[in-house]
C-alpha positions in Angstrom: 144.5 59.9 102.5 143.1 63.1 101.0 141.6 63.1 97.5 144.3 65.5 96.3 147.0 63.2 97.6 145.4 60.1 96.1 145.4 61.6 92.6 149.1 62.2 92.9 149.7 58.6 93.7 147.5 57.6 90.8 149.2 59.9 88.3 152.7 58.6 89.3 151.5 55.0 89.0 150.1 55.8 85.6 153.6 56.9 84.4 153.3 60.7 84.7 156.8 62.1 84.2 156.1 65.8 84.3 153.9 68.0 86.5 153.6 71.7 86.0 151.3 73.8 88.2 150.7 76.9 90.2 149.2 77.1 93.8 145.5 77.8 94.2 143.0 76.6 96.9 141.5 73.9 97.2 144.0 71.8 95.2 147.2 72.9 96.8 148.0 69.4 98.2 148.5 68.3 94.6 151.6 70.3 93.8 152.8 69.9 97.4 152.6 66.1 97.1 153.9 66.1 93.6 157.0 68.1 94.6 157.9 65.4 97.1 157.0 62.2 95.3 157.4 62.8 91.5 161.2 63.4 91.6 161.6 60.3 93.6 159.8 58.4 90.8 162.2 59.8 88.2 159.9 62.6 87.1 160.0 66.4 86.9 158.1 68.8 89.2 158.1 72.5 88.4 156.1 75.2 89.9 155.3 77.5 87.0 155.1 81.2 87.3 151.4 81.2 86.3 148.6 78.9 85.1 149.3 80.2 81.6 152.9 79.0 81.8 151.9 75.7 83.4 149.6 74.6 80.5 152.1 75.6 77.9 154.8 73.6 79.7 152.4 70.6 79.5 152.1 71.3 75.8 155.9 71.2 75.4 156.3 68.0 77.4 153.4 66.3 75.7 155.0 67.2 72.3 158.1 65.4 73.4 156.1 62.3 74.0 156.0 62.1 77.8 153.0 61.8 80.0 152.4 65.3 81.5 149.7 66.9 83.6 148.7 70.0 85.5 146.0 70.8 88.1 144.3 73.9 89.3 141.0 75.2 90.6 138.3 77.1 88.7 139.9 80.6 88.0 143.2 78.9 87.2 141.6 76.5 84.8 140.0 79.5 83.0 143.5 80.9 82.5 144.5 77.6 80.9 141.8 77.4 78.3 143.9 79.0 75.4 146.6 76.4 76.0 144.1 73.5 76.2 142.7 74.7 72.8 146.2 74.8 71.4 146.9 71.2 72.7 143.7 70.0 71.0 144.7 71.7 67.7 148.1 70.2 67.9 146.6 66.8 68.7 148.5 66.4 72.0 147.6 64.2 74.9 147.7 65.5 78.5 145.7 65.5 81.8 144.2 68.6 83.4 142.6 68.3 86.9 140.1 70.8 88.0 139.3 70.7 91.7 136.3 73.0 91.3 135.5 75.9 93.7 132.6 78.3 93.8 132.3 81.2 91.3 132.0 83.3 89.2 135.0 85.6 89.7 137.2 84.8 92.6 134.2 83.3 94.3 135.1 81.1 97.3 137.0 78.0 98.1 134.1 75.7 98.9 132.9 72.8 96.6 130.9 73.6 93.5 130.1 72.0 90.1 129.7 75.3 88.2 132.5 74.5 85.8 130.6 71.8 84.0 129.8 73.8 80.9 133.5 74.9 80.6 134.7 71.3 80.9 132.3 69.4 78.6 131.6 72.1 76.0 135.3 72.7 75.1 136.1 75.7 77.3 138.5 77.4 74.9 138.2 78.7 71.3 137.6 76.5 68.4 135.5 73.5 67.3 136.4 70.8 69.8 135.4 68.8 72.9 137.5 67.0 75.4 136.8 63.8 77.3 135.9 64.5 81.0 136.0 62.1 83.9 134.1 62.8 87.2 135.3 60.9 90.3 133.1 60.6 93.4 135.5 59.1 95.9 139.1 59.3 97.0 139.6 55.9 95.5 138.4 57.2 92.1 140.5 60.3 92.5 143.4 57.8 92.4 142.0 55.3 89.8 140.5 57.7 87.2 143.8 59.6 86.7 145.3 56.4 85.2 142.3 56.1 82.9 142.6 59.8 81.9 146.2 59.3 80.8 145.2 56.2 78.8 142.3 57.9 77.1 144.5 61.0 76.4 147.1 58.8 74.6 144.6 56.6 72.8 142.8 59.6 71.2 145.7 62.2 71.2 143.7 64.7 73.2 143.7 66.5 76.6 141.5 64.9 79.2 139.9 66.8 82.0 139.3 65.2 85.5 136.5 67.3 87.1 136.6 67.0 90.9 135.6 69.5 93.5 136.7 70.9 96.9 135.0 68.1 98.9 136.6 65.3 96.9 140.0 67.1 97.0 140.0 67.8 100.7 138.2 64.9 102.4 140.0 61.8 103.7 138.8 58.2 103.1 140.3 54.7 103.3 141.6 53.6 99.9 143.8 51.0 98.2 147.0 51.9 96.3 147.8 49.0 94.1 151.4 47.8 94.4 152.2 47.5 90.7 155.1 48.8 88.5 154.8 52.3 87.2 153.1 52.3 83.8 154.8 53.6 80.7 153.1 55.4 77.8 152.8 53.7 74.4 155.1 54.5 71.6 154.4 57.9 70.0 155.8 58.0 66.5 154.6 61.6 66.1 156.5 63.0 69.0 159.3 65.6 68.7 161.9 63.5 70.6 164.8 63.4 68.2 165.2 62.7 64.5 167.8 60.0 64.5 166.8 57.4 61.9 163.6 59.1 60.8 162.1 62.2 59.2 161.4 65.1 61.5 158.1 65.5 63.2 156.3 68.8 63.4 153.8 69.8 66.1 151.5 72.5 64.9 148.1 74.1 65.3 148.3 76.8 62.7 146.5 76.0 59.4 146.0 79.0 57.1 144.2 77.0 54.4 140.5 76.6 55.6 140.1 73.2 53.8 143.2 71.9 55.6 142.0 73.1 58.9 138.6 71.5 58.2 140.3 68.1 57.6 142.2 68.5 60.9 139.0 69.3 62.8 137.2 66.4 61.2 140.1 64.1 62.2 139.9 65.4 65.8 136.1 65.0 65.8 136.4 61.4 64.5 138.6 60.5 67.5 136.0 62.0 69.9 133.2 60.1 68.2 135.3 56.9 68.5 135.7 57.7 72.2 131.9 58.2 72.4 131.5 54.6 71.3 134.2 53.0 73.5 134.7 55.1 76.6 131.3 56.1 77.9 131.0 55.1 81.6 128.2 55.4 84.2 127.0 53.6 87.3 123.4 52.8 88.2 121.9 52.1 91.6 118.4 50.6 92.2 117.1 51.6 88.8 115.5 48.2 88.0 112.2 49.1 89.6 112.5 52.8 90.0 109.7 55.3 89.2 112.0 58.3 89.7 115.8 58.3 88.9 118.2 60.8 90.3 121.0 61.9 88.0 124.1 63.3 89.7 127.9 63.2 89.5 130.8 63.7 92.0 129.9 65.0 95.5 126.3 65.6 94.4 126.0 61.9 93.5 127.1 60.9 97.1 124.5 63.2 98.5 121.9 61.8 96.1 122.8 58.2 97.0 122.0 58.9 100.6 118.7 60.6 99.6 117.9 57.6 97.5 118.4 55.3 100.5 116.1 57.6 102.6 113.5 57.4 99.9 113.7 53.6 99.6 113.3 53.4 103.4 110.1 55.5 103.1 108.7 53.1 100.5 109.5 55.3 97.4 111.0 53.6 94.4 113.9 55.9 93.6 117.1 55.0 91.7 120.3 56.8 90.9 122.4 57.1 87.7 125.9 58.5 88.1 127.7 59.6 85.0 131.4 58.8 85.3 132.2 60.3 81.9 130.6 63.7 81.6 132.0 63.8 78.1 131.2 61.7 76.2 127.9 61.8 78.0 126.0 58.6 78.8 122.9 59.6 76.9 122.0 56.1 75.7 121.7 54.9 79.3 119.3 57.7 80.1 117.3 57.0 77.0 116.9 53.4 78.0 115.7 54.4 81.5 113.3 57.0 80.0 111.3 54.3 78.4 110.3 52.8 81.7 110.4 55.5 84.5 108.0 58.3 85.4 110.7 60.9 85.5 114.2 62.2 86.4 115.6 64.5 89.1 119.0 66.1 88.3 120.9 67.1 91.4 123.9 69.5 91.0 126.1 71.9 93.0 125.2 74.6 90.5 122.1 76.5 89.2 121.7 73.8 86.5 124.2 72.8 83.9 124.3 69.0 83.4 120.5 69.1 83.5 120.6 70.5 79.9 122.5 67.5 78.7 120.1 65.2 80.4 117.2 66.9 78.7 119.0 66.8 75.3 119.6 63.1 75.7 116.1 62.2 76.7 114.4 64.5 74.1 111.1 64.8 75.9 110.6 61.0 76.5 110.2 61.7 80.3 109.9 64.8 82.5 113.2 66.1 84.0 113.2 68.1 87.2 116.1 69.9 88.8 117.5 70.7 92.3 120.7 72.5 93.0 122.6 74.7 95.3 125.3 77.2 94.2 128.2 79.4 95.4 129.9 76.6 97.4 126.8 75.5 99.3 126.6 71.7 99.3 123.0 70.4 99.3 122.1 67.9 102.0 120.4 64.5 101.6 117.4 65.8 103.5 117.0 68.6 101.0 117.1 66.2 98.1 114.7 63.8 99.8 112.3 66.7 100.3 112.4 67.5 96.6 111.9 63.8 95.8 108.7 63.8 98.0 107.4 66.9 96.2 107.8 65.2 92.8 106.3 61.9 93.9 
């Protein structure tokens, strides 16, 4: 099935009960598929009147304690940033899927990775970061949605799934596990009725600066805990590598093929694929930096993740970059040519 369809099946299996969204290419199969399947699973689908409305509906459903999500593509995600910031401030879990297209502005509908900064550096106003997962296959479009809901509930935070137009639109064989629909854990803080207990209040307004500082520190402590427990990456042929490619999503698929081409030519090249872009797998890069000659970061942008790679390595090894932008997807041959230049 398509990646966009796969993530719907994954979300429903993860116990998603509410989906709110607004059409935008190239993620339109998500609301289309949700409108058919979610009501059959006992959930609620609602096409919002805008992206602003959609994220605030997610806020409301999350405050009531149910698993809720939205999806969009780049300009639509920009419109959601205020609502995402409010969810962080109110300590509410939820899942936001960005099937990235080229920008800036209206841009185009082809695949890009130019929303990396927005996703991993917070995106909205305030002092916060959100966990970010980056699938690279249709199977992971399905599987990582369940992980996103679990992480969101565990740390009471929105979680971003950063895909792109290639992953959303392409079709691959995949496995849909035949298991019961998951349920979210008990949420004693939720506004789901006061029978037998004191009322709960969901709020992100703190006039006293010292109170707000305590809230921010509590939110940051959860992110730091996630940084210890939730960092994920995948390494290929790095044991003897002189040069290690670093890429995520579609760029990682291209880089994997370029790595195979380099290996066939006798060049010792490996690949490290971050699965969590936030928290970033910096320790894995530091370990590699102690024994490789250098790194090549490959992105469908003019260079965004490369900054986090350089920050993590802190000068222990040289870091080169190759990227295409505007929706142009680099080819394995282009990456291989850059590898030969560096070697």
